[in-house]
Structures are given as structure tokens and as C-alpha cells.
C-alpha positions in Angstrom: -77.4 -169.1 113.6 -79.1 -167.3 116.4 -80.5 -169.4 119.3 -83.6 -167.3 119.7 -87.0 -168.9 119.0 -87.5 -166.6 116.1 -84.6 -168.2 114.2 -85.0 -171.8 115.3 -87.1 -172.8 112.2 -84.4 -171.7 109.8 -81.7 -173.3 112.0 -83.6 -176.6 112.1 -84.1 -176.4 108.4 -80.4 -175.9 107.6 -79.5 -178.7 110.1 -82.0 -181.0 108.4 -80.3 -180.3 105.1 -76.9 -181.4 106.4 -78.5 -184.7 107.5 -80.4 -185.2 104.2 -78.8 -187.5 101.6 -77.0 -186.2 98.6 -78.6 -188.7 96.1 -80.8 -187.2 93.4 -84.3 -188.6 93.1 -85.9 -188.9 89.7 -88.8 -186.8 90.8 -88.2 -183.2 91.8 -90.6 -182.4 94.7 -91.2 -179.0 96.1 -89.4 -180.1 99.3 -86.4 -181.4 97.4 -86.1 -178.1 95.5 -86.2 -176.2 98.8 -83.6 -178.6 100.4 -81.2 -178.1 97.5 -81.7 -174.3 97.5 -80.9 -173.8 101.1 -78.0 -176.2 101.0 -76.3 -174.9 97.9 -77.5 -171.3 97.1 -74.4 -169.2 97.2 -76.1 -165.9 98.2 -77.7 -167.7 101.2 -74.4 -169.4 102.2 -72.7 -166.0 102.1 -75.4 -164.5 104.4 -74.9 -167.4 106.8 -71.2 -166.8 106.9 -71.7 -163.1 107.6 -73.7 -164.1 110.7 -70.9 -166.3 111.9 -68.4 -163.5 111.2 -70.4 -161.1 113.4 -70.5 -163.6 116.2 -66.7 -163.6 116.2 -66.7 -159.8 116.3 -68.9 -159.9 119.4 -66.5 -162.4 121.0 -63.5 -160.1 120.2 -65.3 -157.1 121.7 -66.3 -159.0 124.8 -62.7 -159.8 125.5 -61.6 -156.2 125.6 -62.1 -156.1 129.3 -59.9 -159.0 130.1 -56.7 -158.3 132.1 -53.3 -158.1 130.3 -49.8 -158.6 131.5 -47.0 -156.2 130.4 -43.3 -157.0 131.0 -40.5 -154.6 130.6 -36.7 -154.6 131.1 -34.1 -151.9 130.8 -30.4 -151.3 131.3 -29.2 -147.8 132.1 -25.7 -146.3 132.4 -25.3 -142.7 133.6 -22.6 -140.2 134.6 -24.1 -137.6 136.9 -22.0 -134.4 137.7 -22.4 -132.8 141.1 -20.9 -130.3 143.5 -18.2 -131.4 145.9 -18.8 -128.7 148.5 -15.3 -127.2 148.0 -16.1 -125.1 145.0 -15.5 -127.9 142.6 -17.5 -130.7 140.9 -17.4 -134.4 140.9 -19.0 -137.2 138.8 -21.0 -140.2 140.0 -21.2 -143.2 137.7 -24.2 -145.5 138.0 -25.5 -148.6 136.2 -28.9 -150.0 136.7 -31.0 -153.0 135.6 -34.7 -152.6 135.8 -37.2 -155.5 135.6 -40.9 -154.7 135.8 -44.3 -156.3 135.3 -47.7 -154.6 135.0 -51.1 -156.3 135.4 -53.6 -154.0 133.6 -57.3 -154.3 134.0 -59.6 -152.0 131.9 -63.2 -151.6 132.9 -66.3 -150.7 131.0 -66.7 -147.4 132.8 -63.4 -146.3 131.2 -61.5 -147.0 134.4 -58.0 -148.6 134.2 -56.4 -150.4 137.1 -52.6 -151.0 137.0 -50.7 -153.1 139.5 -46.9 -152.8 139.0 -44.1 -154.7 140.5 -40.5 -153.5 139.8 -37.1 -154.7 140.8 -34.1 -152.4 140.4 -30.5 -153.4 140.6 -28.3 -150.3 140.9 -24.4 -150.2 140.9 -23.1 -146.8 142.0 -19.5 -145.5 141.9 -19.4 -142.2 143.7 -16.3 -140.0 143.8 -13.5 -140.9 146.2 -13.2 -141.4 149.1 -16.7 -143.0 149.0 -16.7 -146.7 148.0 -18.7 -148.4 145.3 -22.0 -150.0 146.3 -24.8 -152.1 144.9 -28.4 -151.4 145.8 -31.4 -153.7 145.4 -34.7 -151.7 145.0 -38.3 -153.1 145.1 -41.4 -151.2 144.1 -45.0 -152.2 144.5 -47.6 -149.7 143.0 -51.3 -149.8 142.5 -52.7 -147.1 140.2 -56.0 -146.1 138.9 -57.0 -143.8 136.1 -60.6 -142.7 135.8 -62.0 -140.5 133.0 -64.4 -137.9 134.3 -65.4 -136.4 130.9 -64.2 -138.0 127.7 -64.6 -141.7 127.8 -66.7 -141.8 131.0 -69.4 -144.4 131.4 -70.5 -147.7 129.8 -72.2 -145.9 127.0 -68.7 -145.1 125.7 -66.8 -148.1 127.1 -69.2 -150.7 125.6 -69.9 -148.7 122.4 -68.0 -151.1 120.2 -69.5 -154.2 121.8 -73.0 -152.8 121.2 -72.1 -152.0 117.7 -70.9 -155.6 117.2 -74.2 -156.9 118.6 -76.2 -154.6 116.4 -74.1 -155.8 113.4 -75.1 -159.3 114.4 -78.8 -158.3 114.4 -78.3 -156.7 111.0 -76.5 -159.8 109.6 -79.3 -162.1 110.9 -81.8 -159.8 109.3 -79.9 -160.0 106.0 -79.7 -163.7 106.3 -83.4 -164.1 106.9 -84.3 -161.7 104.1 -82.0 -163.6 101.8 -83.4 -167.0 102.9 -86.9 -165.7 102.4 -86.2 -164.2 99.0 -84.3 -167.4 97.9 -87.1 -169.7 99.0 -89.7 -167.4 97.3 -87.7 -167.4 94.1 -87.3 -171.2 94.1 -90.9 -172.0 94.9 -92.2 -169.5 92.3 -89.8 -171.0 89.7 -90.9 -174.5 90.7 -94.5 -173.9 90.1 -93.9 -171.9 86.9 -92.0 -174.9 85.6 -94.9 -177.1 86.6 -97.3 -174.8 84.6 -94.9 -174.8 81.7 -94.9 -178.6 81.6 -98.7 -178.8 82.0 -99.1 -176.3 79.2 -96.8 -178.3 77.0 -98.8 -181.5 77.8 -102.1 -179.6 76.9 -100.5 -178.3 73.6 -99.2 -181.8 72.7 -102.6 -183.3 73.4 -104.1 -180.7 71.1 -101.5 -181.4 68.4 -102.3 -185.1 68.7 -106.0 -184.4 68.3 -105.3 -182.1 65.4 -103.2 -184.7 63.7 -105.9 -187.4 64.1 -108.5 -185.0 62.7 -106.2 -184.0 59.8 -105.6 -187.6 59.0 -109.4 -188.3 59.0 -109.9 -185.3 56.7 -107.2 -186.6 54.3 -109.0 -190.0 54.1 -112.2 -188.2 53.4 -110.6 -186.0 50.7 -108.9 -189.1 49.1 -112.3 -190.9 49.1 -114.0 -187.9 47.5 -116.2 -187.2 50.5 -114.6 -183.8 51.2 -113.3 -180.9 49.2 -109.5 -180.5 48.9 -109.8 -177.1 50.4 -111.0 -178.6 53.7 -107.7 -180.6 53.9 -105.7 -177.3 53.6 -107.7 -175.8 56.4 -106.8 -178.7 58.7 -103.2 -178.7 57.6 -103.0 -175.0 58.6 -104.5 -175.8 61.9 -102.0 -178.6 62.5 -99.2 -176.2 61.7 -100.5 -173.8 64.3 -100.6 -176.5 66.9 -97.1 -177.6 66.1 -96.0 -174.0 66.5 -97.7 -173.8 69.8 -96.0 -177.0 71.0 -92.6 -175.6 70.0 -93.3 -172.4 71.9 -94.4 -174.4 74.9 -91.2 -176.5 74.8 -89.2 -173.3 74.7 -91.1 -172.1 77.8 -90.3 -175.3 79.6 -86.6 -174.8 78.8 -86.7 -171.3 80.1 -88.5 -172.4 83.3 -85.9 -175.1 83.9 -83.1 -172.6 83.7 -84.9 -170.2 85.9 -85.4 -172.9 88.6 -81.7 -174.0 88.2 -80.6 -170.4 88.8 -82.8 -170.0 91.9 -81.6 -173.3 93.3 -77.9 -172.6 92.9 -75.1 -174.7 91.6 -75.5 -178.4 90.6 -79.2 -177.9 90.1 -81.5 -180.7 88.8 -81.5 -181.5 85.1 -84.5 -181.0 82.9 -85.1 -184.7 83.0 -86.5 -184.5 86.5 -90.2 -184.8 86.7 -92.8 -183.1 88.9 -95.7 -185.3 90.1 -97.3 -183.1 92.7 -99.8 -180.4 91.7 -100.1 -176.9 93.3 -101.7 -177.0 96.7 -105.3 -175.9 97.1 -105.1 -172.1 97.6 -105.9 -170.9 101.1 -108.5 -168.2 101.8 -107.0 -164.8 101.5 -106.5 -163.3 105.1 -108.1 -160.1 106.2 -106.3 -156.9 105.3 -105.7 -156.0 109.0 -104.2 -159.4 109.7 -101.8 -159.0 106.8 -100.5 -155.6 108.0 -100.1 -156.9 111.6 -98.1 -159.9 110.3 -95.9 -157.6 108.3 -95.2 -155.4 111.3 -94.5 -158.4 113.5 -92.2 -160.5 111.4 -91.6 -159.3 107.8 -87.9 -160.0 106.9 -87.8 -156.8 104.8 -88.2 -154.7 108.0 -85.6 -156.2 110.3 -82.6 -154.7 108.5 -84.0 -151.1 108.5 -85.0 -151.6 112.2 -81.5 -152.6 113.0 -80.2 -149.6 111.1 -82.4 -147.3 113.3 -81.0 -148.9 116.4 -77.4 -148.4 115.1 -78.0 -144.8 114.2 -79.5 -144.1 117.7 -76.6 -145.8 119.4 -74.0 -143.9 117.3 -75.7 -140.6 118.3 -75.0 -141.4 122.0 -71.3 -141.4 121.4 -70.9 -139.0 118.5 -68.1 -136.5 119.1 -66.8 -138.4 122.1 -63.2 -138.4 120.8 -63.2 -134.5 120.6 -64.7 -133.7 124.0 -62.6 -132.1 126.7 -60.7 -134.6 128.7 -60.4 -134.6 132.4 -58.8 -137.7 134.0 -58.3 -138.5 137.6 -55.0 -140.4 138.2 -54.1 -141.8 141.6 -51.7 -144.4 143.0 -50.4 -145.8 146.2 -47.0 -147.6 146.5 -44.5 -149.2 148.7 -40.7 -149.2 148.3 -37.8 -151.0 149.7 -34.0 -150.7 149.3 -31.2 -153.0 150.4 -27.5 -152.4 150.3 -25.6 -155.3 148.8 -28.6 -157.6 149.7 -32.2 -158.1 148.5 -33.6 -159.1 151.9 -34.0 -155.6 153.4 -35.9 -154.4 150.3 -38.5 -157.2 150.7 -38.7 -156.6 154.5 -39.4 -152.9 154.1 -42.1 -153.5 151.6 -43.7 -156.2 153.7 -43.6 -154.0 156.8 -45.1 -151.0 154.9 -42.1 -148.9 155.9 -41.9 -146.6 152.9 -45.4 -145.8 151.7 -46.3 -143.2 149.0 -49.3 -141.9 147.3 -50.3 -139.6 144.5 -53.6 -137.9 143.3 -53.7 -135.7 140.3 -55.9 -134.4 137.4 -55.1 -134.2 133.7 -57.1 -131.8 131.6 -57.1 -131.5 127.9 -59.2 -128.8 126.0 -59.5 -129.0 122.2 -59.1 -125.5 120.9 -61.7 -126.0 118.2 -65.1 -127.6 118.6 -65.8 -127.8 114.8 -65.1 -131.5 114.5 -67.3 -132.3 117.6 -70.2 -130.3 116.2 -69.9 -131.9 112.7 -69.8 -135.4 114.1 -72.9 -134.8 116.3 -74.8 -133.0 113.5 -74.1 -136.0 111.2 -75.2 -138.5 113.8 -78.4 -136.5 114.5 -79.3 -136.4 110.8 -78.6 -140.1 110.5 -81.4 -141.0 112.9 -84.4 -139.5 111.1 -82.9 -140.7 107.8 -82.8 -144.3 109.1 -86.4 -144.0 110.5 -87.6 -142.7 107.1 -86.0 -145.7 105.4 -87.7 -148.0 107.9 -91.1 -146.3 107.2 -90.5 -146.6 103.5 -89.7 -150.3 103.9 -92.8 -150.8 106.0 -95.0 -149.1 103.4 -93.4 -151.1 100.6 -93.7 -154.4 102.5 -97.3 -153.7 103.5 -98.3 -152.7 100.0 -96.6 -155.8 98.5 -98.4 -158.0 101.0 -101.8 -156.4 100.2 -101.2 -156.8 96.5 -100.4 -160.5 96.9 -103.4 -160.9 99.2 -105.7 -159.5 96.5 -103.9 -161.5 93.8 -104.5 -164.7 95.9 -108.2 -163.9 96.2 -108.5 -163.1 92.5 -106.6 -166.3 91.5 -108.9 -168.4 93.7 -111.9 -166.8 91.9 -110.3 -167.2 88.5 -109.5 -170.8 89.2 -113.1 -171.5 90.1 -114.4 -169.8 87.0 -111.8 -171.5 84.8 -112.7 -174.9 86.2 -116.4 -174.2 85.4 -115.4 -173.0 81.9 -113.3 -176.1 81.3 -116.1 -178.4 82.3 -118.6 -176.6 80.0 -116.0 -176.6 77.2 -115.6 -180.4 77.6 -119.3 -180.9 77.4 -119.5 -178.6 74.3 -116.8 -180.7 72.5 -118.7 -183.9 73.3 -122.0 -182.4 72.0 -120.4 -181.0 68.8 -118.8 -184.4 68.1 -122.2 -186.1 68.5 -123.7 -183.6 66.1 -121.1 -184.1 63.5 -121.5 -187.9 63.8 -125.2 -187.5 63.3 -124.8 -185.2 60.3 -126.4 -182.2 62.1 -123.1 -180.4 62.7 -119.9 -179.4 60.8 -116.3 -180.1 61.7 -115.6 -176.4 62.0 -117.8 -176.3 65.1 -115.9 -179.2 66.6 -112.6 -177.5 66.0 -113.8 -174.3 67.7 -115.1 -176.3 70.7 -111.7 -178.1 71.0 -109.8 -174.8 70.8 -112.1 -173.4 73.5 -111.5 -176.4 75.7 -107.7 -176.1 75.2 -107.8 -172.4 76.3 -110.0 -173.2 79.2 -107.6 -175.9 80.5 -104.6 -173.6 80.1 -106.5 -170.9 82.0 -107.4 -173.3 84.7 -103.8 -174.4 85.2 -102.6 -170.8 85.0 -105.0 -169.8 87.8 -103.8 -172.6 90.0 -100.2 -171.6 89.6 -101.1 -167.9 90.0 -102.7 -168.8 93.3 -99.7 -170.8 94.4 -97.3 -168.0 93.5 -99.4 -165.4 95.2 -99.5 -167.5 98.3 -95.7 -167.8 98.3 -95.2 -164.1 97.8 -97.7 -163.3 100.5 -95.9 -165.7 102.9 -92.6 -164.1 102.0 -93.8 -160.6 102.6 -95.3 -161.4 106.0 -92.4 -163.6 107.2 -94.4 -166.8 107.2 -92.4 -168.5 104.6 -89.4 -169.2 106.8 -91.6 -170.4 109.6 -93.6 -172.6 107.3 -90.7 -174.5 105.8 -88.6 -174.4 109.0 -91.3 -176.0 111.0 -91.8 -178.7 108.3 -88.1 -179.8 108.6 -88.1 -179.5 112.4 -90.7 -182.2 112.7 
């Protein structure tokens, strides 16, 4: 994970999960669902691994400018013909053993430094009357190669390091977006399951009431106080409530599976209960505040922003490999040679007796600039395309945030209205029951009042969950969701 303050909440959250116990409680709380999701969700674990991978890529690119040691050894045998000064030729036979070591230091500017130490053992057999001899040679050379055109400057030398760092930013953005989406999906599924269970409880209560009413009607029919047709009416109503209960049970099963899928492997079983109710919905923020939050920290924008930075950086080095090459190469050296002994060679080098130097230029001109032009044109087109995708992501994120802001405001209003309706419906049921008991009312009016109360209670619970879901989606769109849960676990 990144050590920047922006990512500390998620880091603290994931560390908290590692310390949390693995035992399952009987009650599934909102926090327990989040813990399980962030610890087990495969998509999030993959995104976290990608961040770790990019960190290793940065490490690899940072080590490009470490020195390296090259060792070489060679054995040569030669017969060299020459003129003998009398109109004829002769042949010199030589054997040599060369041992060398190079310490190479590349630099970010494209410069390469090379320090070479070489020892040469030469055994020479010239034509008679000269005698065979053995020479010991020593070479000490310091060389430098500096690109003046292609490969010049840190914008080229550190291009791969910058690319690795931008890949890290993109991976962190993907991790945060995945974490936000995963949290959002889990919390939405959690509250949808809560509503499904509340709806099931309401439908079961209605079924129990309908069963009691049906039984009362049966007793009245058997006693001759009611017509048999009235019994059929209540049997039909009972069947309708039984069907509603069956549908509600199916909705609970679906909601459980949805939550299990959001939480990842080894998710809780349907036997887990939910004791907490949706939190009181907050006031919907101002439209301007929502857009500002989206611009500042929306997870959906960070990946397109990173892509813009990568496109702009690639434009800086586009076509670099096909530019004309002009390299400055220079070296200074010291040499020593001893006949049948190594000492004189070291003495000559130490005394700076045989210095040498070289300065030269190497120029390479590609005969066609088509590849260079194509690479730069492609890089130039990639920049506005990346910026357009960023703008599209901004518009999408801002629109989604505004939609959820309005949904939150409407859900709050609907919840208030539904609560009022439920209270009035409860009063209506009580009044109708009193009227029937006094003989002024009819059972049909009670049944209608009870149905109205059931619908009002379902609407009230639905509004509460809609507000909770809208709040989760709004927090996800503005980037608050990670901060909200990360801060909770950091305490």
C-alpha cells in the first residue's frame, strides 16, 4: 500500500482485518460484512497484488543506474608474416593471454563511464637470430561515452522509471476504485438483505393476522352467524398472503446470495441475523459540494488521470529510438610493459610514463524518418484521447453523484411520508376494529385497513433502505466511502 495520507485509511483498514479474529459471530453486522469483504474478496486481493507488483517494478528500474562489473579473459595464438629486409619474408609466432575487468557506471543523462584494467601476457617467437621473449603488459583506461542527440537527458534516461512510477499510480487508482466498488456492493447488498428480511417479517405478520381472521370467520360460519361465502373470501385472502410470504422468502434467498457474492469466498450463511437498522439518513449535500468532492477524491477519476500523465510522458520520448545519433566518446589511458618481469609494467603505469588519450564522435543518420513521424503522431493523438476519457469519466462520476444526492433527498422525504402514512394506517386499523366490535362496521373495512397498514410499513422500510443505499452510492462516487470505513478501523 502507498504510505501517502490519501491511502492510509485503506491501509489501516486492511491491517485491521489481519488482526481481526476469524471466528464467525451469529449476528452479521455491517462492520463484519465489510471486514470479511476486504479480507476475502478476490478482485480486491488481485488489485492489492498489482500494487505490490508495480512497487517491485519501480525497484527494478531504480537499480538501472547501479555500477556493474564485467570480467573477460582470452587466449590468442597468431602467426604474423613480415618482410626480412633482404627481399624475403619471415614469420613471427606469438601467444597471448589477456585478463580484463571493466567497472561500468551508467548515468541518468545517458552517460556511461567505463574503467578498464587489463593485464596481457605475451609470448613472442621472432625469426632467427632473435630470441624468444615474454612480455607483461598492463593497461589502465578511463572512458566516457556521452550521447548528444539520441538518448540525451534524464527525460530519456529515466523514462522507464517514470513509467514504472506512473504504473504504480494507476495500480493504486485501480485498487482504490476496486475497494470502493467492492465496499459499495457489499453495503448495498447488506441493506437489501435487511429489507428483504423486514419485508418477510411484515408479510408473515400479515399472514398470521389473516390466519387468525380466517379462523374467526370459520367459527362464525360454523355457528351460523356468517354466510359460507364470507369464509371463501377470507380463504382467498389467506392464500394471497401465503403467496406473498413465499415470494418474500425467495427474495431473502436471492439477497443472501447477492451478499455472499459481494463478500467473496466463505461468505456467511443465511442463518446469520441482522440486528441493526439502517442509519438515519444524512442531509443531502449541496450540488456544488458534491461536484467539488468528486473532483478532489473520486476513485473513478484517478485511473483516467494517471492515463493522461502516462500519455503526456510518452509524448516526451516518442520516436527517440529513431532519432539521429551523435555520441561523444573519449578516453585516457596509461600503459606499461615489462620484459620477462611484471614489475616494470606497474612502475611505468604508476609513474605515468606512457599516457594516451582519444576523443571522437560517432554519428548515425536513419535514412527514413517514417517510423519517427508515426511514433510521434501516435503519441500526440494519445494525449487528447486520454484527456477526453478523463473528461468523460468526470462527467459520468459527477452525474452519478448528483443522481445519488437527489435520490438521497427523495428517500428522506419518502421515509418521512411513509412513516406518517404507517402511523395513520395503524390508527385506521384500530378504529375499524372498534367499529366492527361495536357492530357499526364490516370486516371488509378492517381487511382493507390492514392491507393499507402492511403496504405503508413496507414502503417505510423501503424508503429507509433506499436512503441507506443512496448514501452508500453517493459516498462511493465522491471517494468518501474508503475514508469513512478506513477511519473507523484506524481508531
